[in-house]
LUMVODO-847927 format. One record per residue (C-alpha): residue number from 1; z, y, x. Coordinates in pm, whole numbers. Example, Ala and Ser with C-alpha at 12.3 -4.5 7.8 and 13.67 -1.06 7.14 Angstrom:
{pt 1 {780 -450 1230}}
{pt 2 {714 -106 1367}}
! end
This chain:
{pt 1 {-2276 175 -4836}}
{pt 2 {-2399 533 -4840}}
{pt 3 {-2767 549 -4932}}
{pt 4 {-2845 788 -4647}}
{pt 5 {-2687 587 -4363}}
{pt 6 {-2966 474 -4129}}
{pt 7 {-3222 708 -4287}}
{pt 8 {-3452 904 -4055}}
{pt 9 {-3521 1264 -4158}}
{pt 10 {-3851 1414 -4042}}
{pt 11 {-3884 1120 -3806}}
{pt 12 {-3625 1288 -3586}}
{pt 13 {-3268 1287 -3724}}
{pt 14 {-3111 946 -3770}}
{pt 15 {-2812 949 -4012}}
{pt 16 {-2522 760 -3853}}
{pt 17 {-2212 811 -4067}}
{pt 18 {-2058 1032 -4333}}
{pt 19 {-1801 1280 -4199}}
{pt 20 {-1738 1530 -4476}}
{pt 21 {-1791 1633 -4835}}
{pt 22 {-1819 1995 -4947}}
{pt 23 {-1870 2169 -5277}}
{pt 24 {-2249 2172 -5255}}
{pt 25 {-2339 1926 -4979}}
{pt 26 {-2239 1609 -4795}}
{pt 27 {-2206 1626 -4418}}
{pt 28 {-2324 1342 -4193}}
{pt 29 {-2310 1267 -3823}}
{pt 30 {-2664 1214 -3695}}
{pt 31 {-2862 1170 -3374}}
{pt 32 {-3142 1404 -3280}}
{pt 33 {-3383 1163 -3109}}
{pt 34 {-3607 1439 -2983}}
{pt 35 {-3331 1609 -2783}}
{pt 36 {-3105 1303 -2752}}
{pt 37 {-2787 1466 -2886}}
{pt 38 {-2546 1422 -3176}}
{pt 39 {-2560 1676 -3455}}
{pt 40 {-2415 1736 -3800}}
{pt 41 {-2656 1721 -4095}}
{pt 42 {-2557 1883 -4425}}
{pt 43 {-2755 1740 -4719}}
{pt 44 {-2756 1903 -5061}}
{pt 45 {-2600 1673 -5321}}
{pt 46 {-2860 1495 -5536}}
{pt 47 {-2700 1600 -5864}}
{pt 48 {-2737 1963 -5758}}
{pt 49 {-3083 1945 -5599}}
{pt 50 {-3249 1985 -5939}}
{pt 51 {-3047 2301 -6015}}
{pt 52 {-3247 2604 -5902}}
{pt 53 {-2931 2816 -5864}}
{pt 54 {-2762 2565 -5636}}
{pt 55 {-3073 2520 -5430}}
{pt 56 {-3096 2896 -5393}}
{pt 57 {-2733 2910 -5272}}
{pt 58 {-2796 2624 -5031}}
{pt 59 {-3094 2800 -4875}}
{pt 60 {-2903 3130 -4870}}
{pt 61 {-2642 2957 -4657}}
{pt 62 {-2897 2830 -4408}}
{pt 63 {-3067 3168 -4380}}
{pt 64 {-2736 3350 -4339}}
{pt 65 {-2593 3119 -4071}}
{pt 66 {-2921 3106 -3882}}
{pt 67 {-2883 3481 -3821}}
{pt 68 {-2554 3425 -3640}}
{pt 69 {-2503 3330 -3275}}
{pt 70 {-2141 3343 -3158}}
{pt 71 {-1905 3114 -2971}}
{pt 72 {-1663 3113 -3268}}
{pt 73 {-1926 3025 -3530}}
{pt 74 {-2078 2681 -3583}}
{pt 75 {-2443 2694 -3469}}
{pt 76 {-2737 2606 -3691}}
{pt 77 {-3018 2421 -3515}}
{pt 78 {-3268 2345 -3789}}
{pt 79 {-3335 2392 -4162}}
{pt 80 {-3580 2161 -4335}}
{pt 81 {-3675 1948 -4635}}
{pt 82 {-3769 1581 -4602}}
{pt 83 {-3843 1321 -4870}}
{pt 84 {-3710 1557 -5138}}
{pt 85 {-3386 1627 -4946}}
{pt 86 {-3282 1980 -4848}}
{pt 87 {-3074 1975 -4532}}
{pt 88 {-2937 2182 -4248}}
{pt 89 {-2887 2058 -3892}}
{pt 90 {-2576 2205 -3734}}
{pt 91 {-2364 2181 -3423}}
{pt 92 {-2138 1873 -3429}}
{pt 93 {-1774 1975 -3370}}
{pt 94 {-1528 1736 -3210}}
{pt 95 {-1201 1853 -3362}}
{pt 96 {-1003 1904 -3684}}
{pt 97 {-962 2173 -3945}}
{pt 98 {-688 2435 -3911}}
{pt 99 {-530 2289 -4226}}
{pt 100 {-511 1944 -4066}}
{pt 101 {-378 2099 -3745}}
{pt 102 {-96 2279 -3929}}
{pt 103 {5 1960 -4106}}
{pt 104 {-2 1764 -3779}}
{pt 105 {197 2017 -3577}}
{pt 106 {441 2099 -3853}}
{pt 107 {437 2447 -3998}}
{pt 108 {513 2726 -3945}}
{pt 109 {321 2750 -3619}}
{pt 110 {457 2942 -3328}}
{pt 111 {350 3304 -3384}}
{pt 112 {183 3321 -3041}}
{pt 113 {-33 3021 -3134}}
{pt 114 {-112 3182 -3469}}
{pt 115 {-234 3496 -3290}}
{pt 116 {-453 3278 -3064}}
{pt 117 {-623 3130 -3370}}
{pt 118 {-650 3442 -3588}}
{pt 119 {-801 3641 -3299}}
{pt 120 {-1089 3397 -3272}}
{pt 121 {-1138 3392 -3649}}
{pt 122 {-1158 3773 -3648}}
{pt 123 {-1411 3771 -3364}}
{pt 124 {-1633 3541 -3569}}
{pt 125 {-1598 3766 -3875}}
{pt 126 {-1667 4080 -3671}}
{pt 127 {-1992 3925 -3547}}
{pt 128 {-2094 3820 -3899}}
{pt 129 {-2004 4158 -4050}}
{pt 130 {-2208 4338 -3784}}
{pt 131 {-2510 4151 -3921}}
{pt 132 {-2434 4228 -4284}}
{pt 133 {-2291 3885 -4373}}
{pt 134 {-1967 3835 -4564}}
{pt 135 {-1817 3487 -4550}}
{pt 136 {-1619 3516 -4879}}
{pt 137 {-1442 3181 -4835}}
{pt 138 {-1216 3214 -4532}}
{pt 139 {-946 2943 -4549}}
{pt 140 {-791 2693 -4304}}
{pt 141 {-1025 2420 -4430}}
{pt 142 {-1323 2623 -4305}}
{pt 143 {-1178 2681 -3959}}
{pt 144 {-1234 2407 -3700}}
{pt 145 {-1004 2361 -3399}}
{pt 146 {-1172 2205 -3094}}
{pt 147 {-995 1990 -2837}}
{pt 148 {-972 2284 -2598}}
{pt 149 {-800 2501 -2858}}
{pt 150 {-1101 2716 -2933}}
{pt 151 {-1193 2799 -3292}}
{pt 152 {-1519 2779 -3482}}
{pt 153 {-1566 2917 -3835}}
{pt 154 {-1790 2707 -4057}}
{pt 155 {-1915 2669 -4414}}
{pt 156 {-2093 2990 -4501}}
{pt 157 {-2187 2816 -4826}}
{pt 158 {-2112 3120 -5042}}
{pt 159 {-2204 3384 -4786}}
{pt 160 {-2419 3666 -4914}}
{pt 161 {-2614 3941 -4742}}
{pt 162 {-2404 4256 -4788}}
{pt 163 {-2707 4461 -4873}}
{pt 164 {-2803 4233 -5162}}
{pt 165 {-2723 4328 -5521}}
{pt 166 {-2368 4255 -5631}}
{pt 167 {-2332 4121 -5986}}
{pt 168 {-2065 3853 -5943}}
{pt 169 {-1854 3828 -6258}}
{pt 170 {-1494 3714 -6268}}
{pt 171 {-1591 3383 -6423}}
{pt 172 {-1834 3328 -6137}}
{pt 173 {-1595 3423 -5857}}
{pt 174 {-1636 3166 -5582}}
{pt 175 {-1376 3071 -5325}}
{pt 176 {-1039 2904 -5293}}
{pt 177 {-792 3074 -5524}}
{pt 178 {-498 3070 -5278}}
{pt 179 {-699 3278 -5030}}
{pt 180 {-910 3485 -5270}}
{pt 181 {-901 3862 -5242}}
{pt 182 {-800 4082 -5539}}
{pt 183 {-1149 4224 -5574}}
{pt 184 {-1294 3872 -5585}}
{pt 185 {-1041 3770 -5850}}
{pt 186 {-1144 4071 -6061}}
{pt 187 {-1516 4010 -6008}}
{pt 188 {-1556 4346 -5835}}
{pt 189 {-1782 4450 -5552}}
{pt 190 {-1688 4285 -5221}}
{pt 191 {-1739 4395 -4862}}
{pt 192 {-1609 4295 -4520}}
{pt 193 {-1253 4382 -4624}}
{pt 194 {-1263 4079 -4853}}
{pt 195 {-1271 3853 -4545}}
{pt 196 {-991 4060 -4386}}
{pt 197 {-765 3987 -4685}}
{pt 198 {-837 3612 -4668}}
{pt 199 {-778 3611 -4292}}
{pt 200 {-445 3785 -4358}}
{pt 201 {-347 3506 -4599}}
{pt 202 {-438 3247 -4333}}
{pt 203 {-222 3430 -4080}}
{pt 204 {63 3453 -4336}}
{pt 205 {47 3077 -4391}}
{pt 206 {43 3001 -4018}}
{pt 207 {352 3209 -3934}}
{pt 208 {561 3136 -4247}}
{pt 209 {462 2779 -4329}}
{pt 210 {382 2861 -4691}}
{pt 211 {124 3035 -4906}}
{pt 212 {203 3384 -5036}}
{pt 213 {137 3291 -5399}}
{pt 214 {181 2969 -5591}}
{pt 215 {129 2901 -5960}}
{pt 216 {82 2639 -6230}}
{pt 217 {-290 2705 -6252}}
{pt 218 {-563 2894 -6062}}
{pt 219 {-564 3183 -6309}}
{pt 220 {-195 3246 -6252}}
{pt 221 {-243 3250 -5874}}
{pt 222 {-543 3484 -5902}}
{pt 223 {-340 3730 -6115}}
{pt 224 {-67 3736 -5848}}
{pt 225 {-326 3832 -5585}}
{pt 226 {-424 4126 -5806}}
{pt 227 {-83 4262 -5900}}
{pt 228 {193 4116 -5683}}
{pt 229 {335 4182 -5336}}
{pt 230 {414 3878 -5118}}
{pt 231 {757 3810 -4971}}
{pt 232 {759 3969 -4624}}
{pt 233 {703 3702 -4357}}
{pt 234 {1019 3808 -4170}}
{pt 235 {1233 3700 -4464}}
{pt 236 {1084 3349 -4448}}
{pt 237 {1079 3319 -4069}}
{pt 238 {1320 3551 -3879}}
{pt 239 {1140 3475 -3552}}
{pt 240 {837 3678 -3658}}
{pt 241 {827 4016 -3478}}
{pt 242 {829 4314 -3719}}
{pt 243 {498 4445 -3585}}
{pt 244 {321 4114 -3652}}
{pt 245 {469 4115 -4001}}
{pt 246 {325 4464 -4058}}
{pt 247 {-18 4358 -3929}}
{pt 248 {-19 4059 -4166}}
{pt 249 {84 4262 -4471}}
{pt 250 {-166 4539 -4392}}
{pt 251 {-446 4281 -4382}}
{pt 252 {-324 4154 -4723}}
{pt 253 {-291 4496 -4889}}
{pt 254 {-417 4471 -5251}}
{pt 255 {-554 4825 -5226}}
{pt 256 {-878 4826 -5027}}
{pt 257 {-794 5169 -4886}}
{pt 258 {-465 5040 -4745}}
{pt 259 {-628 4736 -4582}}
{pt 260 {-788 4714 -4238}}
{pt 261 {-1138 4862 -4266}}
{pt 262 {-1288 4603 -4031}}
{pt 263 {-1214 4293 -3829}}
{pt 264 {-1246 4504 -3515}}
{pt 265 {-963 4733 -3632}}
{pt 266 {-734 4438 -3692}}
{pt 267 {-824 4294 -3352}}
{pt 268 {-729 4626 -3191}}
{pt 269 {-383 4613 -3352}}
{pt 270 {-334 4254 -3238}}
{pt 271 {-436 4351 -2885}}
{pt 272 {-195 4645 -2888}}
{pt 273 {81 4419 -3024}}
{pt 274 {39 4187 -2726}}
{pt 275 {78 4481 -2492}}
{pt 276 {355 4655 -2689}}
{pt 277 {551 4410 -2910}}
{pt 278 {763 4695 -3051}}
{pt 279 {460 4894 -3171}}
{pt 280 {463 5063 -3510}}
{pt 281 {168 4966 -3727}}
{pt 282 {12 5253 -3919}}
{pt 283 {-9 5130 -4277}}
{pt 284 {-253 5398 -4397}}
{pt 285 {-475 5670 -4259}}
{pt 286 {-315 5905 -4511}}
{pt 287 {54 5829 -4469}}
{pt 288 {112 6111 -4222}}
{pt 289 {-1 6383 -4465}}
{pt 290 {115 6238 -4796}}
{pt 291 {485 6243 -4882}}
{pt 292 {457 6116 -5238}}
{pt 293 {398 5746 -5306}}
{pt 294 {43 5654 -5393}}
{pt 295 {-14 5555 -5756}}
{pt 296 {-259 5264 -5782}}
{pt 297 {-454 5245 -6108}}
{pt 298 {-637 4924 -6212}}
{pt 299 {-872 4854 -6497}}
{pt 300 {-841 4477 -6474}}
{pt 301 {-745 4358 -6824}}
{pt 302 {-582 4043 -6694}}
{pt 303 {-337 4227 -6467}}
{pt 304 {25 4213 -6592}}
{pt 305 {188 4542 -6696}}
{pt 306 {466 4532 -6441}}
{pt 307 {389 4464 -6072}}
{pt 308 {631 4274 -5852}}
{pt 309 {836 4475 -5601}}
{pt 310 {1021 4330 -5305}}
{pt 311 {1098 4616 -5064}}
{pt 312 {1119 4993 -5055}}
{pt 313 {819 4993 -4821}}
{pt 314 {600 4925 -5127}}
{pt 315 {686 5249 -5304}}
{pt 316 {327 5290 -5408}}
{pt 317 {393 5032 -5685}}
{pt 318 {516 5180 -6008}}
{pt 319 {664 5089 -6346}}
{pt 320 {376 5066 -6596}}
{pt 321 {601 5173 -6882}}
{pt 322 {660 5507 -6713}}
{pt 323 {287 5536 -6652}}
{pt 324 {213 5471 -7020}}
{pt 325 {461 5737 -7131}}
{pt 326 {308 5981 -6885}}
{pt 327 {-39 5918 -7027}}
{pt 328 {86 5970 -7384}}
{pt 329 {255 6298 -7290}}
{pt 330 {-58 6420 -7118}}
{pt 331 {-259 6349 -7431}}
{pt 332 {4 6493 -7675}}
{pt 333 {245 6758 -7533}}
{pt 334 {427 6767 -7866}}
{pt 335 {524 6404 -7826}}
{pt 336 {662 6492 -7485}}
{pt 337 {897 6748 -7647}}
{pt 338 {1005 6495 -7913}}
{pt 339 {1064 6233 -7645}}
{pt 340 {1294 6464 -7459}}
{pt 341 {1489 6535 -7781}}
{pt 342 {1519 6165 -7855}}
{pt 343 {1650 6098 -7509}}
{pt 344 {1897 6382 -7534}}
{pt 345 {2021 6259 -7871}}
{pt 346 {2052 5905 -7741}}
{pt 347 {2265 6013 -7447}}
{pt 348 {2491 6223 -7663}}
{pt 349 {2553 5943 -7906}}
{pt 350 {2623 5700 -7622}}
{pt 351 {2872 5926 -7442}}
{pt 352 {3191 5753 -7571}}
{pt 353 {3065 5413 -7471}}
{pt 354 {2971 5539 -7125}}
{pt 355 {3316 5692 -7079}}
{pt 356 {3489 5364 -7174}}
{pt 357 {3265 5171 -6932}}
{pt 358 {3344 5411 -6650}}
{pt 359 {3719 5369 -6705}}
{pt 360 {3690 4990 -6701}}
{pt 361 {3490 4997 -6381}}
{pt 362 {3746 5226 -6219}}
{pt 363 {4035 4995 -6316}}
{pt 364 {3854 4685 -6184}}
{pt 365 {3771 4861 -5858}}
{pt 366 {4129 4965 -5805}}
{pt 367 {4241 4607 -5867}}
{pt 368 {3999 4470 -5604}}
{pt 369 {4117 4738 -5354}}
{pt 370 {4488 4654 -5407}}
{pt 371 {4418 4282 -5371}}
{pt 372 {4222 4313 -5048}}
{pt 373 {4449 4573 -4884}}
{pt 374 {4798 4471 -4989}}
{pt 375 {4822 4132 -5158}}
{pt 376 {4569 3921 -4958}}
{pt 377 {4725 3999 -4617}}
{pt 378 {5064 3888 -4753}}
{pt 379 {4928 3560 -4885}}
{pt 380 {4701 3492 -4583}}
{pt 381 {4871 3624 -4269}}
{pt 382 {4669 3641 -3946}}
{pt 383 {4299 3703 -3877}}
{pt 384 {4029 3455 -3991}}
{pt 385 {3950 3180 -3745}}
{pt 386 {3652 3239 -3514}}
{pt 387 {3440 2986 -3323}}
{pt 388 {3255 3028 -2993}}
{pt 389 {2885 2936 -2995}}
{pt 390 {2802 2658 -2743}}
{pt 391 {2518 2685 -2494}}
{pt 392 {2233 2455 -2605}}
{pt 393 {1961 2588 -2374}}
{pt 394 {1788 2316 -2175}}
{pt 395 {1898 2030 -2400}}
{pt 396 {1649 1815 -2590}}
{pt 397 {1681 1703 -2949}}
{pt 398 {1744 1347 -2839}}
{pt 399 {2024 1455 -2606}}
{pt 400 {2202 1645 -2884}}
{pt 401 {2169 1358 -3126}}
{pt 402 {2309 1120 -2865}}
{pt 403 {2601 1352 -2777}}
{pt 404 {2715 1534 -3095}}
{pt 405 {3022 1665 -2908}}
{pt 406 {2793 1916 -2738}}
{pt 407 {2756 2095 -3071}}
{pt 408 {3135 2149 -3107}}
{pt 409 {3109 2131 -3484}}
{pt 410 {2804 2354 -3515}}
{pt 411 {2489 2257 -3703}}
{pt 412 {2142 2301 -3554}}
{pt 413 {1846 2442 -3745}}
{pt 414 {1526 2345 -3562}}
{pt 415 {1258 2613 -3549}}
{pt 416 {900 2601 -3424}}
{pt 417 {774 2527 -3074}}
{pt 418 {703 2813 -2838}}
{pt 419 {564 2858 -2486}}
{pt 420 {824 2893 -2210}}
{pt 421 {790 2956 -1839}}
{pt 422 {1154 2855 -1777}}
{pt 423 {1209 2539 -1982}}
{pt 424 {1009 2219 -1984}}
{pt 425 {836 2081 -2288}}
{pt 426 {1083 1946 -2544}}
{pt 427 {1381 2148 -2419}}
{pt 428 {1557 2416 -2624}}
{pt 429 {1433 2747 -2485}}
{pt 430 {1618 2998 -2707}}
{pt 431 {1898 2999 -2965}}
{pt 432 {2046 3234 -3222}}
{pt 433 {2330 3329 -3211}}
{pt 434 {2345 3320 -2832}}
{pt 435 {2591 3117 -2632}}
{pt 436 {2937 3271 -2606}}
{pt 437 {2918 3472 -2927}}
{pt 438 {3198 3429 -3181}}
{pt 439 {3125 3348 -3544}}
{pt 440 {3332 3285 -3855}}
{pt 441 {3384 2944 -4005}}
{pt 442 {3112 2988 -4260}}
{pt 443 {2847 3082 -3999}}
{pt 444 {2847 2776 -3775}}
{pt 445 {2469 2729 -3771}}
{pt 446 {2254 2771 -3459}}
{pt 447 {1881 2823 -3497}}
{pt 448 {1686 2697 -3193}}
{pt 449 {1326 2690 -3071}}
{pt 450 {1186 2413 -2855}}
{pt 451 {961 2473 -2556}}
{pt 452 {602 2353 -2577}}
{pt 453 {561 2403 -2203}}
{pt 454 {403 2682 -2006}}
{pt 455 {124 2884 -2157}}
{pt 456 {-122 2754 -1902}}
{pt 457 {-495 2800 -1892}}
{pt 458 {-681 2472 -1918}}
{pt 459 {-1046 2396 -1842}}
{pt 460 {-1216 2346 -2183}}
{pt 461 {-1469 2071 -2260}}
{pt 462 {-1812 2229 -2211}}
{pt 463 {-2043 1929 -2148}}
{pt 464 {-2369 1942 -2346}}
{pt 465 {-2304 2295 -2466}}
{pt 466 {-2561 2574 -2430}}
{pt 467 {-2473 2730 -2096}}
{pt 468 {-2476 3094 -2214}}
{pt 469 {-2220 3009 -2481}}
{pt 470 {-2008 2816 -2229}}
{pt 471 {-2032 3111 -1992}}
{pt 472 {-1913 3346 -2266}}
{pt 473 {-1615 3121 -2343}}
{pt 474 {-1506 3113 -1981}}
{pt 475 {-1555 3482 -1908}}
{pt 476 {-1443 3654 -2230}}
{pt 477 {-1173 3416 -2354}}
{pt 478 {-1027 3279 -2031}}
{pt 479 {-1108 3554 -1782}}
{pt 480 {-1291 3325 -1538}}
{pt 481 {-1570 3403 -1287}}
{pt 482 {-1869 3180 -1364}}
{pt 483 {-2117 3040 -1112}}
{pt 484 {-2429 2864 -1247}}
{pt 485 {-2611 2587 -1061}}
{pt 486 {-2915 2401 -1191}}
{pt 487 {-3016 2038 -1167}}
{pt 488 {-3283 1817 -1320}}
{pt 489 {-3163 1582 -1592}}
{pt 490 {-3338 1323 -1806}}
{pt 491 {-3041 1304 -2046}}
{pt 492 {-2918 1663 -2097}}
{pt 493 {-3141 1917 -2271}}
{pt 494 {-3269 2206 -2063}}
{pt 495 {-3021 2500 -2044}}
{pt 496 {-2726 2280 -2152}}
{pt 497 {-2424 2203 -1933}}
{pt 498 {-2435 1878 -1732}}
{pt 499 {-2093 1907 -1568}}
{pt 500 {-1824 2159 -1471}}
{pt 501 {-1610 2218 -1165}}
{pt 502 {-1318 2193 -1224}}
{pt 503 {-1338 1922 -1487}}
{pt 504 {-1202 1930 -1842}}
{pt 505 {-823 1967 -1868}}
{pt 506 {-772 2104 -1517}}
{pt 507 {-532 2396 -1471}}
{pt 508 {-697 2735 -1435}}
{pt 509 {-585 3066 -1290}}
{pt 510 {-717 3390 -1432}}
{pt 511 {-1004 3518 -1218}}
{pt 512 {-1080 3170 -1078}}
{pt 513 {-1443 3074 -1010}}
{pt 514 {-1577 2799 -1237}}
{pt 515 {-1909 2627 -1164}}
{pt 516 {-2140 2523 -1447}}
{pt 517 {-2408 2270 -1354}}
{pt 518 {-2692 2338 -1597}}
{pt 519 {-2987 2113 -1683}}
{pt 520 {-3341 2211 -1584}}
{pt 521 {-3477 1932 -1800}}
{pt 522 {-3649 1621 -1662}}
{pt 523 {-3750 1626 -1295}}
{pt 524 {-4111 1718 -1218}}
{pt 525 {-4336 1412 -1152}}
{pt 526 {-4618 1468 -899}}
{pt 527 {-4972 1348 -977}}
{pt 528 {-5294 1351 -764}}
{pt 529 {-5582 1526 -935}}
{pt 530 {-5912 1335 -967}}
{pt 531 {-6258 1488 -1016}}
{pt 532 {-6374 1564 -1370}}
{pt 533 {-6690 1759 -1274}}
{pt 534 {-6996 1588 -1421}}
{pt 535 {-6790 1427 -1695}}
{pt 536 {-6808 1499 -2067}}
{pt 537 {-6544 1739 -2196}}
{pt 538 {-6389 1489 -2438}}
{pt 539 {-6348 1221 -2169}}
{pt 540 {-6210 1471 -1916}}
{pt 541 {-5951 1592 -2171}}
{pt 542 {-5847 1233 -2246}}
{pt 543 {-5794 1152 -1879}}
{pt 544 {-5603 1475 -1821}}
{pt 545 {-5364 1394 -2110}}
{pt 546 {-5311 1042 -1976}}
{pt 547 {-5208 1188 -1641}}
{pt 548 {-4947 1412 -1806}}
{pt 549 {-5138 1735 -1749}}
{pt 550 {-5241 1991 -2008}}
{pt 551 {-5580 2153 -2065}}
{pt 552 {-5479 2512 -2116}}
{pt 553 {-5828 2663 -2149}}
{pt 554 {-6195 2563 -2171}}
{pt 555 {-6448 2818 -2051}}
{pt 556 {-6819 2787 -2124}}
{pt 557 {-7129 2922 -1949}}
{pt 558 {-7494 2832 -1904}}
{pt 559 {-7593 2591 -1627}}
{pt 560 {-7934 2469 -1512}}
{pt 561 {-7767 2189 -1320}}
{pt 562 {-7553 2025 -1593}}
{pt 563 {-7632 1935 -1951}}
{pt 564 {-7447 2092 -2240}}
{pt 565 {-7090 1961 -2282}}
{pt 566 {-7053 1849 -1919}}
{pt 567 {-6766 1974 -1703}}
{pt 568 {-6898 2188 -1417}}
{pt 569 {-6572 2305 -1256}}
{pt 570 {-6195 2240 -1265}}
{pt 571 {-5922 2484 -1163}}
{pt 572 {-5726 2225 -960}}
{pt 573 {-5950 2055 -707}}
{pt 574 {-5971 1675 -664}}
{pt 575 {-5711 1540 -422}}
{pt 576 {-5466 1826 -477}}
{pt 577 {-5108 1768 -598}}
{pt 578 {-4996 1878 -946}}
{pt 579 {-4691 1801 -1161}}
{pt 580 {-4671 1655 -1506}}
{pt 581 {-4680 1934 -1757}}
{pt 582 {-4894 2160 -1538}}
{pt 583 {-5193 2330 -1699}}
{pt 584 {-5556 2302 -1592}}
{pt 585 {-5864 2510 -1681}}
{pt 586 {-6209 2349 -1724}}
{pt 587 {-6553 2511 -1711}}
{pt 588 {-6813 2344 -1935}}
{pt 589 {-7190 2386 -1941}}
{pt 590 {-7369 2519 -2248}}
{pt 591 {-7705 2395 -2110}}
{pt 592 {-7981 2578 -1918}}
{pt 593 {-8018 2946 -1979}}
{pt 594 {-8373 3023 -2099}}
{pt 595 {-8578 3204 -1831}}
{pt 596 {-8741 3517 -1970}}
{pt 597 {-9120 3560 -1909}}
{pt 598 {-9180 3864 -1691}}
{pt 599 {-9395 4135 -1854}}
{pt 600 {-9656 4303 -1622}}
{pt 601 {-9749 4657 -1696}}
{pt 602 {-10122 4746 -1649}}
{pt 603 {-10211 4925 -1327}}
{pt 604 {-10402 5248 -1391}}
{pt 605 {-10751 5272 -1229}}
{pt 606 {-10777 5571 -1002}}
{pt 607 {-11049 5821 -1099}}
{pt 608 {-11271 5929 -805}}
{pt 609 {-11454 6254 -781}}
{pt 610 {-11813 6227 -909}}
{pt 611 {-11950 6322 -571}}
{pt 612 {-11791 6024 -406}}
{pt 613 {-11899 5672 -471}}
{pt 614 {-11664 5407 -339}}
{pt 615 {-11837 5147 -133}}
{pt 616 {-11545 4904 -148}}
{pt 617 {-11297 4923 -440}}
{pt 618 {-10928 4915 -346}}
{pt 619 {-10745 4589 -391}}
{pt 620 {-10448 4616 -629}}
{pt 621 {-10171 4351 -566}}
{pt 622 {-9954 4240 -857}}
{pt 623 {-9581 4316 -823}}
{pt 624 {-9387 4058 -634}}
{pt 625 {-9156 3839 -846}}
{pt 626 {-8864 3624 -719}}
{pt 627 {-8850 3262 -825}}
{pt 628 {-8582 3198 -1099}}
{pt 629 {-8250 3071 -977}}
{pt 630 {-8182 2704 -998}}
{pt 631 {-7877 2778 -1215}}
{pt 632 {-7784 3084 -1415}}
{pt 633 {-7452 3247 -1317}}
{pt 634 {-7162 3178 -1551}}
{pt 635 {-7079 3439 -1811}}
{pt 636 {-6723 3427 -1682}}
{pt 637 {-6708 3351 -1313}}
{pt 638 {-6474 3073 -1208}}
{pt 639 {-6208 3143 -945}}
{pt 640 {-6348 3272 -617}}
{pt 641 {-6146 3029 -411}}
{pt 642 {-6335 2734 -555}}
{pt 643 {-6675 2839 -704}}
{pt 644 {-6845 2591 -933}}
{pt 645 {-7127 2394 -776}}
{pt 646 {-7461 2519 -883}}
{pt 647 {-7702 2335 -656}}
{pt 648 {-7529 2009 -572}}
{pt 649 {-7501 1717 -803}}
{pt 650 {-7165 1531 -833}}
{pt 651 {-7094 1318 -524}}
{pt 652 {-7262 981 -547}}
{pt 653 {-6976 804 -372}}
{pt 654 {-6743 873 -670}}
{pt 655 {-6942 876 -994}}
{pt 656 {-6777 1028 -1297}}
{pt 657 {-6605 780 -1518}}
{pt 658 {-6759 755 -1861}}
{pt 659 {-7001 1042 -1790}}
{pt 660 {-7329 1093 -1965}}
{pt 661 {-7646 1014 -1777}}
{pt 662 {-7847 1313 -1666}}
! end
């Protein structure tokens, strides 16, 4: 049994089961007891925890992903260390990887479905790139497909901040070799275009059913990424529209300057392709002003001398032998002159042989012409036999296997599934060649596609998702109008979806109103406030906590009525209603304020004229003084609506509980 199963991390996350194993960490399903929800916990492998470099990479991942918040990126909830374990708490995804999905559905995927997936991958990358983060390991294994068909990109384990220093060497290149970009394979500087290349390889695999490069070992595959050109997708799958093929190959361009500059740019082309399937994809920003093919120079020592060419469209590839000769001539013009003389002499000496070869070719050509024009018609009179293509639209595979006569001797090549508004799921929705066409005997093969049903909008599963993210999914991806209602819930975390209307799986129409019922957290529980005036502060705070209230502030001021440390006033009066979680302010006495002794100034004695002798001296009264107040005013006055008592003692009919005697 796994040593971590049943373990409680930080007294909060209970490990339930193991669900995955990555290069640096093991992923577990866990329960967050504080928020009562299931999460995924990624724990750094013990054998790597002692390695400072691996720990640095692990924490780089957590910091990078924590910066991201997007509906197509797996969310990170927490990053922590407990009992010597470094771990990340992430969103738990109910689904499968894109690699598993392709194997389950049978590849190649329908190109419309491939566009649906790659669009969401590019949205995730565009969000990450806008925050300076490069994934560097885009592959089907790191793309999760949810039950509603939405996509989430995960495993930013080798992500790096784009602004950080770049010293990655070839031997340290990280990533899956079948999806690695040329600059990664060479250990060069990488930017967001690295992820574009890998996304292009993923799209290539989805629409063709195979990887662009295969080899006996990883080094051989990496070299092909640097120097080779893949077979165009249309040659592997004729159903792929030419524009989609161009988009795929532009994303996979070995030259960074020929590649899409950003995920947003590739998304724009995909959007335009949906509107205009016959669009022409601009392969380079310079192609309109440059007539000569671009010469691509590389300093990679491991690159083979001669690149692979497949089509005239890749005229920017060149023969390295010609390039070497050109460099030698540039360095030594005299050698260029000698080279021309050598070539001239070689041609002159070979002239007889060339003449003999030309005569032989002419004789053979004449023989073929005479055979086809004169002899063959005599031996094979009549035109070659032609066959009419049957109509297979609407039939299912089972029906054709049960009634082979429907094929009229033709063979069926089964293609991928595709959406169809006209034919039900499982029925043949298109065929090539079309019904009624005539073909020769050697061409009796019909390629068909099967309907996967209508391309209908379905209500996704949004329960227990953060409502702003669910709202974004409905509005941006499905085109719905969202209405939010709130309810109290003891089970669903505040701001997370409790239920939806319509429910999961229901048919949707674009522009339809969808209601999200969102949790407000647990319902408020009312409590009746009791008196705490006359009670010690510590006892009053204890009773307030027991009632579910919170002391938000304690204010102090002098009081002649109450001893120091005794509550003199409370912001919510006894008998009033409050709710659990509400805050309350207490006023506490600091003791009597010392009364200052008044200072009397001496009264001057009036001086009378010497001729007058007073018979009765005037009586001088001392200045009147007011008696001191029974209680000094507080330094910070309590609320005017309920002033603190200053002259009355606490009511005798309800003595304070646990109070100190006066």
